[in-house]
C-alpha positions as CSV (number, residue, x, y, z in Angstrom):
1,X,-0.1,0.0,-0.2
2,X,1.0,3.7,-0.4
3,X,3.3,5.2,2.4
4,X,1.2,8.5,2.8
5,X,-2.4,9.5,2.1
6,X,-3.3,12.9,0.7
7,X,-3.8,15.3,3.4
8,X,-6.3,18.6,2.8
9,X,-5.9,19.8,6.3
10,X,-2.8,20.8,8.4
11,X,-2.7,19.4,12.1
12,X,-3.6,23.2,13.4
13,X,-6.7,23.2,11.2
14,X,-7.8,19.7,12.3
15,X,-7.6,21.2,15.8
16,X,-9.7,24.4,14.9
17,X,-12.4,22.3,13.2
18,X,-12.3,20.0,16.4
19,X,-12.8,22.7,18.7
20,X,-15.6,24.2,16.8
21,X,-17.2,21.2,16.5
22,X,-17.2,20.8,20.4
23,X,-18.6,24.3,20.7
24,X,-21.4,23.4,18.6
25,X,-22.2,20.2,20.5
26,X,-21.9,22.3,24.0
27,X,-24.0,25.2,22.7
28,X,-26.2,23.8,20.3
29,X,-26.6,20.2,21.0
30,X,-28.5,17.3,19.3
31,X,-32.2,17.3,18.9
32,X,-33.7,13.8,20.0
33,X,-37.4,12.8,20.1
34,X,-36.8,9.9,22.3
35,X,-37.6,9.4,26.1
36,X,-35.2,6.5,26.8
37,X,-32.3,8.1,24.7
38,X,-33.0,11.3,26.7
39,X,-32.6,9.6,29.9
40,X,-29.8,7.3,29.0
41,X,-27.8,10.3,27.9
42,X,-28.8,12.1,31.0
43,X,-27.2,9.1,33.3
44,X,-24.1,9.4,31.1
45,X,-23.5,12.9,32.0
46,X,-24.9,14.9,29.2
47,X,-26.8,18.3,29.7
48,X,-30.6,17.2,28.7
49,X,-33.5,19.8,28.3
50,X,-36.1,17.3,28.0
51,X,-39.0,19.7,27.2
52,X,-37.3,21.0,24.2
53,X,-35.9,17.5,23.5
54,X,-32.2,19.0,23.5
55,X,-29.1,17.1,24.4
56,X,-25.8,19.0,24.8
57,X,-22.6,16.9,25.0
58,X,-19.2,17.9,26.6
59,X,-15.6,17.0,25.3
60,X,-15.5,14.2,28.0
61,X,-18.4,12.5,26.2
62,X,-17.2,12.9,22.8
63,X,-13.9,11.3,24.0
64,X,-15.4,8.2,25.9
65,X,-17.3,7.6,22.6
66,X,-14.1,7.7,20.5
67,X,-12.6,5.2,22.7
68,X,-15.5,2.8,23.0
69,X,-16.2,2.8,19.1
70,X,-14.2,0.0,17.4
71,X,-11.6,1.0,15.2
72,X,-11.9,-1.6,12.4
73,X,-14.4,-4.7,12.3
74,X,-15.7,-7.4,10.1
75,X,-18.5,-7.3,7.5
76,X,-19.3,-10.9,6.6
77,X,-20.7,-12.5,3.4
78,X,-23.3,-15.3,3.1
79,X,-20.2,-17.6,2.7
80,X,-16.9,-16.8,4.6
81,X,-14.7,-16.2,1.3
82,X,-16.5,-12.7,1.1
83,X,-15.9,-11.7,4.5
84,X,-13.8,-8.2,4.6
85,X,-12.3,-6.0,7.2
86,X,-13.2,-2.5,7.2
87,X,-11.0,0.5,9.2
88,X,-7.9,-0.8,8.4
89,X,-5.3,0.7,5.9
90,X,-1.8,0.2,4.9
91,X,-0.4,-3.4,5.0
92,X,-2.3,-4.5,2.2
93,X,-5.6,-3.4,3.3
94,X,-7.6,-2.1,0.2
95,X,-10.8,0.0,0.8
96,X,-13.9,-2.2,0.2
97,X,-16.7,-0.9,-2.7
98,X,-20.2,-0.9,-2.2
99,X,-22.8,-0.4,-4.7
100,X,-25.4,2.6,-4.3
101,X,-28.4,2.1,-2.1
102,X,-32.0,3.1,-2.6
103,X,-32.1,3.6,-6.3
104,X,-35.6,3.6,-7.4
105,X,-34.7,3.4,-11.4
106,X,-32.7,1.3,-13.7
107,X,-30.7,3.0,-16.4
108,X,-29.7,1.4,-19.6
109,X,-26.2,2.9,-20.9
110,X,-26.5,0.9,-24.1
111,X,-30.1,2.3,-24.9
112,X,-30.0,5.5,-22.9
113,X,-33.5,4.5,-21.2
114,X,-34.6,4.4,-17.9
115,X,-37.6,2.7,-16.1
116,X,-38.5,2.1,-12.5
117,X,-36.7,-0.7,-11.0
118,X,-38.6,-3.8,-10.7
119,X,-38.1,-7.0,-8.2
120,X,-36.7,-8.8,-11.1
121,X,-34.1,-6.3,-11.5
122,X,-33.2,-7.0,-7.8
123,X,-32.7,-10.5,-8.5
124,X,-30.4,-10.0,-11.7
125,X,-28.2,-7.4,-9.5
126,X,-27.5,-9.4,-6.8
127,X,-26.2,-12.1,-9.5
128,X,-24.2,-9.6,-11.2
129,X,-22.8,-8.2,-8.0
130,X,-21.9,-11.4,-7.0
131,X,-20.0,-12.0,-10.2
132,X,-18.2,-8.7,-10.0
133,X,-14.8,-9.6,-8.2
134,X,-13.9,-6.0,-6.8
135,X,-17.3,-5.2,-5.2
136,X,-17.4,-6.2,-1.5
137,X,-20.9,-4.9,-0.3
138,X,-24.2,-4.6,-2.4
139,X,-26.9,-1.9,-1.5
140,X,-30.5,-2.6,-1.4
141,X,-32.6,-1.3,-4.2
142,X,-36.1,0.0,-3.9
143,X,-38.2,-2.0,-6.5
144,X,-41.2,0.0,-7.6
145,X,-43.9,-3.1,-8.2
146,X,-44.1,-4.8,-5.3
147,X,-46.0,-4.1,-2.0
148,X,-44.9,-0.7,-0.4
149,X,-45.4,-1.9,3.2
150,X,-43.1,-4.7,3.1
151,X,-40.5,-3.9,-0.1
152,X,-37.7,-3.7,2.0
153,X,-38.1,-6.9,3.6
154,X,-38.8,-8.8,0.3
155,X,-35.9,-7.1,-1.3
156,X,-33.6,-8.2,1.5
157,X,-34.9,-11.7,0.9
158,X,-33.9,-11.5,-3.1
159,X,-30.5,-10.1,-1.8
160,X,-30.2,-13.3,0.4
161,X,-31.1,-15.9,-1.9
162,X,-29.5,-14.5,-5.2
163,X,-26.0,-13.2,-3.8
164,X,-23.2,-14.1,-1.4
165,X,-21.7,-10.7,-0.5
166,X,-22.1,-8.3,2.2
167,X,-25.4,-6.6,2.2
168,X,-26.4,-3.1,3.1
169,X,-29.9,-3.9,3.7
170,X,-32.0,-0.4,3.8
171,X,-35.2,-0.4,5.8
172,X,-38.5,1.5,6.2
173,X,-39.0,1.5,9.6
174,X,-38.3,-0.3,13.0
175,X,-41.6,-2.3,12.5
176,X,-40.1,-3.6,9.3
177,X,-36.6,-4.1,10.5
178,X,-37.8,-6.7,13.1
179,X,-38.7,-8.9,10.0
180,X,-35.3,-8.2,8.4
181,X,-33.3,-9.1,11.5
182,X,-35.2,-12.5,11.7
183,X,-34.1,-13.2,8.2
184,X,-30.5,-12.2,8.8
185,X,-30.4,-14.7,11.7
186,X,-31.9,-17.5,10.1
187,X,-29.5,-17.2,7.3
188,X,-26.5,-16.7,9.9
189,X,-27.4,-19.7,11.8
190,X,-28.7,-17.9,15.0
191,X,-28.2,-14.6,16.8
192,X,-24.7,-15.4,18.1
193,X,-23.4,-16.4,14.9
194,X,-24.9,-13.1,13.5
195,X,-22.9,-11.0,15.9
196,X,-19.8,-12.7,15.3
197,X,-20.1,-12.7,11.4
198,X,-22.6,-9.8,10.7
199,X,-23.9,-10.7,7.0
200,X,-25.7,-7.3,6.7
201,X,-24.9,-3.8,7.9
202,X,-27.8,-1.3,8.5
203,X,-29.0,2.1,8.6
204,X,-29.9,4.9,11.1
205,X,-30.6,8.5,9.7
206,X,-29.8,11.6,11.5
207,X,-31.3,14.6,9.8
208,X,-29.3,17.5,9.0
209,X,-28.9,19.7,11.0
210,X,-28.3,17.7,14.2
211,X,-31.8,16.0,15.0
212,X,-32.3,12.3,15.8
213,X,-36.0,11.3,15.2
214,X,-38.2,8.8,17.4
215,X,-38.0,5.8,14.9
216,X,-34.1,6.1,14.0
217,X,-33.4,5.4,18.0
218,X,-35.9,2.6,17.9
219,X,-33.7,1.1,14.9
220,X,-30.3,1.8,16.6
221,X,-31.8,0.0,19.8
222,X,-32.5,-2.9,17.4
223,X,-29.4,-3.1,15.8
224,X,-27.7,-2.7,19.2
225,X,-29.1,-6.4,19.9
226,X,-27.0,-8.1,17.3
227,X,-24.1,-5.3,17.4
228,X,-24.6,-5.0,13.6
229,X,-22.4,-2.3,11.9
230,X,-24.5,0.7,11.0
231,X,-24.3,3.6,8.5
232,X,-25.3,7.0,10.0
233,X,-25.3,8.9,6.6
234,X,-24.2,12.5,7.2
235,X,-25.9,14.5,4.4
236,X,-24.6,18.1,4.5
237,X,-25.9,20.4,1.2
238,X,-23.4,22.9,1.0
239,X,-25.2,26.3,1.2
240,X,-28.8,24.6,2.0
241,X,-28.7,22.7,5.2
242,X,-25.2,23.3,6.0
243,X,-23.4,26.6,6.0
244,X,-22.3,28.1,2.6
245,X,-18.6,28.1,3.5
246,X,-16.8,24.8,3.2
247,X,-15.3,25.4,6.4
248,X,-18.6,26.0,8.2
249,X,-20.2,22.9,6.2
250,X,-17.1,20.9,7.7
251,X,-17.5,22.1,11.4
252,X,-21.5,21.3,11.4
253,X,-21.2,17.8,9.8
254,X,-18.1,17.0,12.2
255,X,-20.3,17.7,15.1
256,X,-22.9,15.7,13.5
257,X,-20.4,12.9,13.4
258,X,-19.2,13.1,16.7
259,X,-22.5,13.6,18.3
260,X,-24.1,10.7,16.6
261,X,-21.0,8.8,17.8
262,X,-21.8,9.6,21.5
263,X,-25.5,8.6,20.8
264,X,-24.6,5.3,19.2
265,X,-21.8,4.4,21.7
266,X,-24.2,5.4,24.8
267,X,-27.1,3.4,23.9
268,X,-25.3,0.7,22.1
269,X,-21.8,0.5,23.9
270,X,-19.4,-1.0,21.3
271,X,-21.6,-1.0,17.9
272,X,-19.4,-1.0,14.8
273,X,-20.1,2.2,12.5
274,X,-18.5,4.3,10.1
275,X,-17.5,8.1,9.6
276,X,-20.1,8.3,6.9
277,X,-20.5,11.8,5.2
278,X,-22.4,12.0,2.1
279,X,-21.8,15.4,0.6
280,X,-23.6,17.5,-1.8
281,X,-23.4,21.3,-3.0
282,X,-26.4,23.5,-3.7
283,X,-26.1,25.1,-7.1
284,X,-27.4,28.6,-6.2
285,X,-27.9,29.6,-9.9
286,X,-30.1,26.4,-10.8
287,X,-31.7,25.4,-7.7
288,X,-30.6,21.8,-7.9
289,X,-27.6,19.8,-5.8
290,X,-24.5,18.0,-7.0
291,X,-22.5,15.1,-5.8
292,X,-19.4,15.6,-7.7
293,X,-17.8,18.8,-8.0
294,X,-14.4,20.4,-6.6
295,X,-16.1,21.8,-3.6
296,X,-17.7,18.4,-2.8
297,X,-14.2,16.6,-3.3
298,X,-12.4,19.1,-1.2
299,X,-15.2,18.9,1.7
300,X,-14.9,14.9,1.3
301,X,-11.4,14.7,1.4
302,X,-11.5,16.7,4.8
303,X,-13.6,14.2,6.3
304,X,-11.6,11.4,5.4
305,X,-8.7,13.1,7.0
306,X,-10.9,13.7,10.2
307,X,-12.1,10.2,10.2
308,X,-8.4,9.2,10.2
309,X,-7.6,11.6,12.9
310,X,-10.5,10.2,15.1
311,X,-9.2,6.5,14.3
312,X,-12.8,5.9,12.8
313,X,-13.4,3.9,9.9
314,X,-13.9,6.3,7.0
315,X,-16.8,6.1,4.2
316,X,-18.5,8.3,1.7
317,X,-20.2,7.7,-1.6
318,X,-18.1,9.8,-4.1
319,X,-19.0,7.9,-7.0
320,X,-22.8,8.8,-7.5
321,X,-22.5,10.7,-11.0
322,X,-24.5,14.0,-11.2
323,X,-26.1,13.0,-14.7
324,X,-26.8,10.3,-17.1
325,X,-24.4,11.1,-19.6
326,X,-21.7,8.3,-19.9
327,X,-18.8,10.9,-21.0
328,X,-19.4,13.0,-18.1
329,X,-20.1,10.2,-15.7
330,X,-16.5,8.6,-16.6
331,X,-14.9,11.7,-15.6
332,X,-16.8,12.4,-12.6
333,X,-16.3,8.8,-11.1
334,X,-12.8,8.4,-12.1
335,X,-12.0,11.5,-10.4
336,X,-14.1,10.9,-7.2
337,X,-12.8,7.4,-6.8
338,X,-9.3,8.3,-7.0
339,X,-9.2,11.3,-5.3
340,X,-10.9,9.3,-2.3
341,X,-8.7,6.5,-2.3
342,X,-5.7,8.4,-2.1
343,X,-7.0,10.4,0.7
344,X,-7.5,7.2,2.7
345,X,-10.9,6.0,2.6
346,X,-12.1,2.8,4.0
347,X,-15.5,2.1,2.1
348,X,-16.2,3.5,-1.4
349,X,-20.0,3.7,-2.0
350,X,-22.4,4.8,-4.6
351,X,-21.0,2.0,-7.2
352,X,-23.2,2.1,-10.4
353,X,-25.2,5.1,-9.2
354,X,-26.1,7.9,-11.5
355,X,-28.5,10.9,-11.5
356,X,-27.5,11.5,-7.5
357,X,-28.2,8.2,-6.8
358,X,-31.6,7.8,-7.9
359,X,-30.9,5.4,-10.8
360,X,-28.3,2.4,-11.1
361,X,-26.8,1.0,-14.3
362,X,-25.8,-2.4,-14.5
363,X,-23.3,-1.4,-17.4
364,X,-22.0,1.2,-15.1
365,X,-21.3,-1.4,-12.5
366,X,-19.2,-3.7,-14.9
367,X,-17.2,-0.6,-16.0
368,X,-16.5,0.4,-12.3
369,X,-15.8,-2.8,-11.5
370,X,-12.7,-2.2,-13.6
371,X,-12.0,1.3,-12.7
372,X,-11.7,-0.1,-9.0
373,X,-9.0,-2.7,-10.3
374,X,-7.4,0.5,-11.9
375,X,-7.9,2.3,-8.5
376,X,-6.4,-0.8,-6.2
377,X,-3.5,-0.9,-8.4
378,X,-2.5,2.7,-7.7
379,X,-2.8,1.9,-3.9
380,X,-0.4,-0.9,-4.0
381,X,2.2,1.7,-4.2
382,X,6.1,1.0,-4.8
383,X,8.1,-1.9,-3.6
384,X,11.3,-0.4,-3.1
385,X,14.3,-2.5,-1.9
386,X,17.8,-3.5,-3.2
387,X,16.7,-6.0,-6.1
388,X,14.1,-3.4,-7.4
389,X,16.0,-0.4,-7.5
390,X,17.6,-2.5,-10.4
391,X,21.1,-0.4,-9.7
392,X,23.0,-3.6,-11.3
393,X,20.7,-4.0,-14.4
394,X,21.1,0.0,-15.2
395,X,25.1,-0.5,-14.8
396,X,25.0,-3.6,-16.9
397,X,22.5,-2.0,-19.7
398,X,25.5,0.3,-20.1
399,X,23.3,3.2,-22.1
400,X,21.8,0.7,-24.3
401,X,18.2,1.1,-23.3
402,X,17.7,-2.5,-23.9
403,X,15.8,-4.1,-20.8
404,X,13.6,-6.2,-23.1
405,X,16.4,-8.6,-23.0
406,X,17.7,-7.8,-19.4
407,X,17.7,-10.8,-16.9
408,X,16.4,-8.5,-14.3
409,X,13.0,-7.6,-16.5
410,X,12.6,-11.5,-16.6
411,X,13.2,-11.9,-13.0
412,X,10.7,-9.5,-12.1
413,X,8.1,-9.9,-15.0
414,X,5.8,-12.1,-13.0
415,X,6.8,-10.6,-9.6
416,X,5.7,-6.8,-10.2
417,X,2.2,-7.6,-12.2
418,X,0.8,-4.6,-14.4
419,X,-2.7,-3.8,-14.5
420,X,-4.5,-5.5,-17.3
421,X,-7.4,-4.0,-18.9
422,X,-10.5,-6.3,-19.9
423,X,-12.5,-3.0,-21.0
424,X,-10.6,-0.5,-21.5
425,X,-9.6,-0.3,-25.1
426,X,-5.9,0.7,-26.2
427,X,-6.3,-0.1,-30.2
428,X,-5.0,2.6,-32.3
429,X,-7.9,4.5,-34.3
430,X,-7.5,2.4,-37.6
431,X,-7.9,-0.7,-35.3
432,X,-10.7,0.7,-33.6
433,X,-12.6,1.9,-37.1
434,X,-12.6,-1.6,-38.1
435,X,-14.6,-2.9,-35.0
436,X,-16.0,0.2,-33.5
437,X,-17.2,-1.1,-30.1
438,X,-17.5,1.2,-27.3
439,X,-16.7,0.4,-23.6
440,X,-20.5,0.3,-22.9
441,X,-20.8,-2.3,-25.6
442,X,-18.2,-4.3,-24.2
443,X,-19.6,-3.9,-20.6
444,X,-23.1,-5.0,-21.8
445,X,-21.2,-8.2,-23.3
446,X,-19.3,-8.9,-19.8
447,X,-22.8,-8.5,-17.9
448,X,-24.4,-10.7,-20.2
449,X,-21.4,-13.5,-19.7
450,X,-22.1,-13.1,-16.1
451,X,-25.7,-13.5,-16.0
452,X,-25.4,-16.9,-18.1
453,X,-22.2,-18.2,-17.1
454,X,-21.7,-17.3,-13.2
455,X,-23.3,-19.4,-10.8
456,X,-24.2,-18.8,-7.1
457,X,-25.0,-21.3,-4.7
458,X,-28.7,-21.6,-3.5
459,X,-29.6,-21.3,-0.1
460,X,-30.7,-24.5,1.3
461,X,-34.3,-25.5,0.8
462,X,-35.1,-25.3,4.4
463,X,-33.7,-21.8,4.5
464,X,-35.8,-20.7,1.7
465,X,-38.9,-22.1,3.2
466,X,-38.2,-19.9,6.3
467,X,-37.4,-16.7,4.4
468,X,-40.7,-17.1,2.8
469,X,-42.4,-17.7,6.1
470,X,-41.2,-14.5,7.5
471,X,-42.0,-12.6,4.2
472,X,-45.5,-13.8,4.4
473,X,-45.9,-13.0,8.2
474,X,-44.4,-9.5,7.5
475,X,-47.0,-8.8,4.8
476,X,-50.1,-9.9,6.3
477,X,-49.3,-8.3,9.9
478,X,-47.6,-5.0,8.5
479,X,-50.4,-5.0,5.5
480,X,-53.0,-5.2,7.9
481,X,-51.6,-2.4,10.0
482,X,-51.3,-0.1,6.8
483,X,-54.9,-1.0,6.2
484,X,-56.0,0.0,9.8
485,X,-54.1,3.1,9.6
486,X,-55.4,4.1,6.3
487,X,-58.8,2.9,6.3
């Protein structure tokens, strides 16, 4: 691995941001709509105003939470060969890569057409992700053709059946989460095994700025029973729900990161989590947001450095394109992936996502799989030792410049492997004109090959039957509740 990550901030600036964030937590605090959480935080030493549902946090509570939070942890696959550790950097530990979560549309780069995601697409995407060797985590999608009350439970069932990689299981609310946890426990082999090898990670949402709604705390408490890793997306929109200045956005969001860490570690001590900032910027002229622009990358890089400063696993979703135009997408995703990888990120999310994460493209997943291989090769860095410095080989060459025949070249040809492209095309213009396939065409061919040839071992029949039972129970119970509430 590379020896030094890119730094956006000096130590002095980090200390300034940290001090400003602590001041926000002490004077503005968090708004939490949950009496049990307020009580536990008060018992832990926080200053609590129950009437206003405000919690004011001291530096001591922040320091305790930083000590309690795991610095690294395992994210498991359905089968052990897909397990990976997040939080470690250097010494051969690469970042993990996660597909976009929550997308509602499927975009076909080959035809430039989009349509709502269907449950059939969820099956195919789980199969495709299983066959792409550089993807580690599969984010749940949002199919539009099944029952709204239980779509998240049915989607998880499909993902558990059709793929073997770690799952980011999005959920509607705490009622639905109970059924999802039951499914996870069944596939993992019991509650203790699920704690030991968490095959899924979850989500708890903090609403910017600095607000924890009631049901988000309910979900946190449920995840805490299994000690499942959870992401708390910090969602600053520069100039909208966060200050217009970049430093102001960093201060508010870092306060949210430290504040949510105190909440997590007070209510569920030791629960694994990421410092996860999902940054956007408001275009003041056009009135829409952007996931990729220079300002967003600057802020994201600062957050990654802050996460390393605190010793927390760092995550963001830098590869969700702003648009649907292939030539722009390639630039946006390549720039974002490289920048955040060289800044020391632990998890890169948003793979396959376009239009600010509203859509996912299967062809783009295949292309980004190769972009990830390119990025990983960069992160390998340089092997420097007496043999690789090649002093004797340079002397023996004696100004001829013919290393093709050098014994040193033959000795290292298979030791120091080069990146080999399968989709990126290095042909000349004349060669390409004879067979003018685009990278999108080649991605579609590879996608078809994975769908036709890649095999995913099925779950045992008794497990499939158990998942069916859980889903039917959820549909009956939650569907009846929905009818009672709306009827």
